[in-house]
C-alpha positions in Angstrom: -8.7 -12.6 -3.2 -12.2 -12.7 -4.5 -12.0 -14.4 -7.9 -12.7 -18.2 -8.0 -11.2 -20.2 -10.9 -11.2 -23.9 -11.7 -8.2 -26.1 -12.0 -9.1 -26.4 -15.7 -8.6 -22.6 -16.1 -5.3 -22.8 -14.3 -4.1 -25.7 -16.4 -5.2 -23.9 -19.6 -3.1 -20.8 -18.5 -0.1 -23.0 -17.8 -0.4 -24.8 -21.2 -0.5 -21.3 -22.9 2.8 -20.6 -21.2 4.3 -23.9 -22.4 4.0 -25.9 -19.2 3.0 -29.4 -20.1 -0.1 -30.9 -18.4 1.7 -33.9 -17.1 3.9 -31.5 -15.0 1.0 -30.3 -12.9 -0.9 -31.7 -10.0 -4.0 -30.1 -8.5 -5.4 -31.0 -5.0 -8.6 -29.1 -5.5 -11.2 -28.4 -8.2 -11.8 -24.7 -7.4 -9.3 -22.1 -6.3 -9.5 -18.5 -4.9 -6.9 -16.3 -6.5 -4.5 -14.0 -4.6 -3.7 -10.5 -5.9 -0.2 -9.6 -6.8 -0.2 -7.0 -4.0 -1.1 -9.7 -1.5 1.8 -11.8 -2.6 4.3 -9.0 -2.7 3.3 -7.3 0.6 0.9 -9.2 2.9 2.3 -12.7 2.2 5.9 -11.5 2.3 5.4 -10.1 5.8 3.4 -13.1 7.1 5.8 -15.7 5.7 8.8 -14.5 7.8 7.6 -15.9 11.1 6.7 -19.2 9.4 10.2 -19.5 8.0 11.7 -18.5 11.3 9.7 -21.2 13.1 11.2 -23.8 10.7 14.7 -22.4 11.3 15.0 -21.3 7.6 17.3 -18.3 6.9 18.3 -17.1 3.4 22.0 -17.5 2.6 23.1 -19.0 5.9 25.2 -21.5 4.1 23.3 -24.5 5.4 22.6 -27.3 2.9 19.5 -28.1 5.0 18.0 -24.8 3.9 17.4 -25.9 0.4 15.1 -23.9 -1.9 12.5 -26.7 -1.7 12.3 -26.3 2.0 11.4 -22.6 1.6 8.9 -23.3 -1.2 7.0 -25.9 0.7 6.9 -23.9 4.0 5.7 -20.9 1.9 3.0 -23.1 0.2 1.8 -24.4 3.6 1.8 -20.9 5.1 -0.3 -19.5 2.1 -2.8 -22.3 2.5 -3.1 -21.7 6.3 -3.5 -18.0 5.8 -6.3 -18.6 3.3 -8.0 -21.2 5.5 -8.3 -18.8 8.4 -9.3 -15.7 6.4 -11.9 -17.2 3.9 -15.4 -18.6 4.4 -15.3 -20.8 1.3 -13.9 -24.3 1.0 -11.9 -23.6 -2.2 -8.3 -24.2 -2.6 -5.9 -21.3 -2.8 -4.2 -20.5 -6.1 -0.7 -20.4 -4.7 1.5 -23.4 -5.4 5.1 -24.8 -5.7 6.9 -24.3 -9.0 10.0 -26.3 -9.6 12.1 -25.4 -12.7 15.6 -25.5 -14.1 17.2 -22.0 -14.0 18.1 -20.7 -17.4 21.5 -19.4 -16.4 22.9 -22.8 -15.2 20.0 -25.4 -15.7 20.2 -26.1 -11.9 16.9 -27.2 -10.4 15.2 -24.5 -8.3 11.9 -24.3 -6.4 9.9 -21.2 -5.7 6.2 -20.4 -5.4 3.6 -19.2 -7.9 0.3 -17.4 -7.5 -2.3 -17.4 -10.2 -3.7 -13.9 -10.3 -7.0 -13.2 -12.0 -7.0 -10.0 -14.0 -10.7 -10.2 -14.9 -12.7 -12.4 -17.3 -12.5 -12.6 -21.1 -15.5 -12.2 -23.4 -15.8 -16.0 -23.6 -16.1 -16.3 -19.8 -12.7 -17.7 -19.2 -10.6 -16.0 -16.5 -7.7 -13.9 -17.6 -5.0 -15.6 -15.4 -1.4 -14.5 -14.9 1.3 -16.4 -13.1 3.1 -14.3 -10.5 6.3 -15.9 -9.1 7.4 -15.5 -5.5 10.9 -16.3 -4.2 10.3 -17.3 -0.5 14.0 -17.2 0.3 14.1 -13.5 -0.7 10.5 -12.7 0.4 9.7 -11.0 -2.9 8.0 -11.3 -6.3 10.4 -12.3 -9.1 10.2 -12.5 -12.9 11.1 -15.8 -14.6 12.0 -15.9 -18.3 9.7 -17.7 -20.7 12.3 -20.4 -21.0 12.4 -20.9 -17.2 8.7 -21.2 -17.2 8.9 -23.8 -19.9 11.6 -25.6 -18.0 9.0 -26.4 -15.3 9.5 -29.9 -13.8 7.0 -29.6 -11.0 3.8 -27.6 -10.5 1.8 -28.4 -7.4 -1.4 -26.7 -6.1 
């Protein structure tokens, strides 16, 4: 989690994926990027107690355990983990991603981390969106259409 990127760079990456700028909201100017391994392993392990504390269980049949509950608890957990482990005052490039699922166009909320795979020759970071399903505690792949079906993007 060493790379620092601007909200402009994140916005540019999202636009390149087809997410419209008016579907984004940034709460910071600078962000530290997670690694995909951190999302898939460390975060998945650390998130379970936070979900348990909120009484959230995957597939328990409760309407109160909506996907947005999971996504917002996961977002808060990621921000807290970042705050206690980093010295900088940057935001953390893990956010909430609301989209319409391609299979049925039903709204769904998950999390997304902006991973930095280095820097291009022009100085811009090479960012990649990695999606995380907090209900399942795992990294997931979205189709390009699902990414473009984004209705909410919050950092």
